[in-house]
N, C-alpha and C positions, 0 to 999 in steps of 0.2 A: 504494500500500500504506500501511497505518497503521503508523507507526514508533513503537515503544515506546522510552522513554529509560532505563528501569530494568528489566532483564530477568534472570530467574533461569534458568539452564540446568539441565537434568536429566541424570542419569547414564543414558546410552544403553546402554553395555556396561561392566561392571565387569571390565575386562580386566587390570588391575593391571600395566600396562607399567612397566618401570624408567624409561625415558625415551620416552614416546610423542611422536612428532614427525612433521612433514611431511605433514599430511593433504591429500589432493587427491581431487576427485570425477572418476571415470572414467565419462563419460556413455555410452560405447559398452558398457561392461561393467555399467552400472547399479550401481556399487559405490563405496564409499569405500576408498581406499588410504592406509595410513600405516605407520609403522615403529616398532619399539622399537629405537632407535638403539644403546643399550648392549648389548642381547642379540643384535643382528644379525638381527632378525625383520622381514619384510615381511608385512603382514596386510591382509585386506579385511573390510569390514563390508557386510552386505546386509540388505534388508528386503522383505517381501512386501506391505506396506501403507504404507510411508513413515512408519511410526510406531514399530514395534517392530523393533529392530536386533539383529543377531547376528553373531558372527564366522563368516566363510566359510573360505576357505583361508588357510594360513599357510606361509611359506617361511622356513626358518632357514638363514642363511648363516654363522653362527658367527664373525662379524667385525663391527666397528663400521660402521654404515650411516649415510650422510649424508642419504639420501632416495631416493624412488622415484617414477617417473612412468610413465603408460601410453605405449605405443609405437604409432605409426600402423599399422605392419604386424602388430600383434598382440604380446601379451606385455607385459613391463614392463622398463623400464630402471632398474637399481639402481646407485647410486653408493656404493661401499664402499671406505673408505680413500682411495686415489687412483685406483681402478679404476672405469671405466664399464662395467657388465656388462649383458648382455641375458639376461633370465630368461623362458623360455617357460612355457606353461601346465602342462607336465609337470614343471617344476622344473629343467630343464636350463639350465646357465649357460654363456655364451660371453663372451669379452671383446670389447668394442666399441672402447674407447680407453683411454688412461691419461693422467692429468694429468702435466705436467712438474714434479714436485715430489718431495721425499724422504718416503717413507711412514713413515720413522722419526721425522720431525719434524712432519708435518701430516696432517690427514684432512679429508674432506668433511663439511660441515654445512649442510644445507638446499639444496634444488634446486628448479627450476621451469622450465617452457618458456615462451618468448615466443610471440606470435601466429603467427609463422612456423615454429614447431616447433623452434627452436634451444634447446638445453639450457643453463641457467645454473647454475653450481655454485660455492658458496663453500667456503672452507676455514678451519680454525683450527689452532693448534698443539696437538700431542698433550700437551705439557707447557707450560703458559703461565706458570708461576711459577718463579723462581729458588730456590735453596736458602735464600735469606734472605726469601722471600715476595714478591719484587717481580715485577710482571707483565712478561713478555717480549712486547713489543708488535710488531705488524707481521709476524708469521710467515706469516699467511694471505694469501689472494687471492680474487678473483672471476674466474671463467672463463666463456667462452662456447664451447660445443661445437656445431659446425655439423652438419647431417645427414650430410655426407660424412666426418665424423670430425676435421675441422680444429679445433684448439683455440687459442683466443686469450685471452690474459690481459687482462682488462678493467680491473681494479683490483689494485694491489699494496698492501703495507703495511696489510693488514687484520689485526685481532687476533682477533675472535670473530664470524665471518661468520654471519648469521642470516637473518631474514625478507627476502623480496623479492617484488615484484609490480609490475604495470604498470597504468596508467590503463585504463579499460574499452575505449577505442578501440584499445588496443594499440600506439599510435604516438606518444603525446605525452610521458608521464612514466613514470619508473621510481622506485619506492620501495625503500629498502634500509636494513638494520640491521646495523651493527657493534656488537654488544651492549656492548662495552667502552666505547664513547663515551656510553652512556646516551642515545642519540638515534636518531631515524629521519631519514634524509637523502632528498632528492628530487633527481633528475637530469632534464634534458631527454633524451629518448630518440629516437635516429635509427633508426627501424624498418628502413629499407632496408639500412643498413650494420651494424646491430646494435651501435651504440656509444652511449656516455653522455657528456653534456656538462653544464656549468654546475651543479656540485654545490653544494647549500646545505642548511641544516638545515630540516627540516619540523616536527619536534617534539622538544624536549629535556626530560629528566627530572632531577629532583634525586635525590641518593642517598636510598634508603629508599622512594621512590615505587613501585619495581618496575623490573625489568630488561627492556628491550625485547627481544622474542623474535620469534616468527613473526608474519606478517601476511597479510592478503588485502584486495583492493580490490573493492567491490561494484559493481553495475551503475550506481549513481548517482555513482560516483567517490569514495566515502568509504572511508577506510582503517580496517580493523578490526585492532587490535594486541593481541597477548597480552603482558601485563606480568607476567613471572615474579616470583613472590613476593607479588603483590597479590591473586590469586584472581579477576582480572577481565580481560575483553576490553574495550577502549575503542574507540569509533567516533569518528573525526575527519573533519571536513569537509575539502574540498580546501584550505581556508585554514588548517587546523590547529586548528580549534575543536572542543572535546570536545562530542559530540552525544549519546552514549548509552554505557551501561555494561552489560555482561553479567557476572553473578556466578556462580561455581561454588563447590563445597563444599571445594575444595582450593586452597591458595595457589599450587601449582606448575603454573600453566598454561603451555603451551609454544607452541601455535600454533592456527590456526583456518582453516577454509575453508567455502565454500558448496557445497551439494550437495542430493541428493534429487531426486525426480521433477520438481519445479518450480524447483529451484535456490534455494529459500528456507529450507532448513535450514542453520543455522550449526553446524558440527561443531567441537568444541574438544578438543584433546589435552592430556595432562598427564603429569607425572613422578610416580613412586611411590616415590621414595627421598629420604633426607635430602639437602638441597641442599648443594653444596660450601661449605666454609668461606669461600671467596673471595667468595661472595655477601653474607656478613656483613661481612667485613673490608674489602673494597674498594667494594662497591656498596650498602652500608647497609641490607640486609635485617636484621630483628631476629633474634636467636637463636631466639626462639619460632617464627618462620616457618620458619627453616632446619630445625628439628627436626620441626615439625608437618607438613611436606611428605611425610614418610614414613608418617604415621599418620592423616591427615585422611580423612574419609569420601570414598570414590571416588578416592583417590589413585592415579594411574596409569591412570585410566579415560578412556573416551571420552564426552564430554558433547554435548548437542544442545539447540538452542532454535530458535524461529521468530521472529526479530526484526522481521518486517514489511518486509523488503527482500530482494532476491535477488542472487546473484552468479554469475559464469561458471564452467562446468566447466573442468577442466584441459585445456590444449592438449597433445595427445600429441607425443612426440618424433618428428620427421619422418624420422629416420635408420633 
């Protein structure tokens, strides 16, 4: 494929999400799944021609959603608060499992399945600031939920759990974002045991460059990272070299994924509200960016481009 290095994404659906997040391509359903985390909505995007996209069904849970993944046996797995919920096509909800955490203190944020269909869920604190404005670090964690419902804590002392994905072989490397660190980390991944080893920094950012958020790894092993506040998705080589940039019309990009008929559409989600003051005070985003996130063209929308490379569809949860 011909790889562009400076790409402009277009607005696919002006959905005006408060916090659009967690996009994943469901190949069996031929649809994009993503959430409005703040409003507790799971939604799907569909297309008859792989060009023009529209909203399909929407499910409102009326609670904060960390993410949603397709399920091997049908339906969707939704992670809301600390609950792992099974949502069928008719909108009926049953509880599959529950994280061993205090729902008054933490909630899920960003989820994805590994190649064996195990669900990985990160959490963050409901309140991450003290009354004096200091960050309460380490309230969150990263969990693995096996198909039989067994839950294992993989990482503790996480502050703002965010993007996660694996190398394209599904067995070598795991990429992970704790946004509070302003970095993407990489681990060696033991696919048989579902464990992580040898944590090190893959890419670090200075204050004001943008806040690392959601990410996806393409078929060539390159990492596509949403930098909240920058209005850009960056593509990095496995060595951490910046290869390409995708620009959208709003600064508040949240995540991205590959999908479409050939897996060569890059879908980008965004937030449609003013960014929290913490993004200015602690992470260096300008006040203009903080304010503009609510009013920028396409804020909260779903964007799409064809960057000249493809990526895998989501692995369904095997439970």
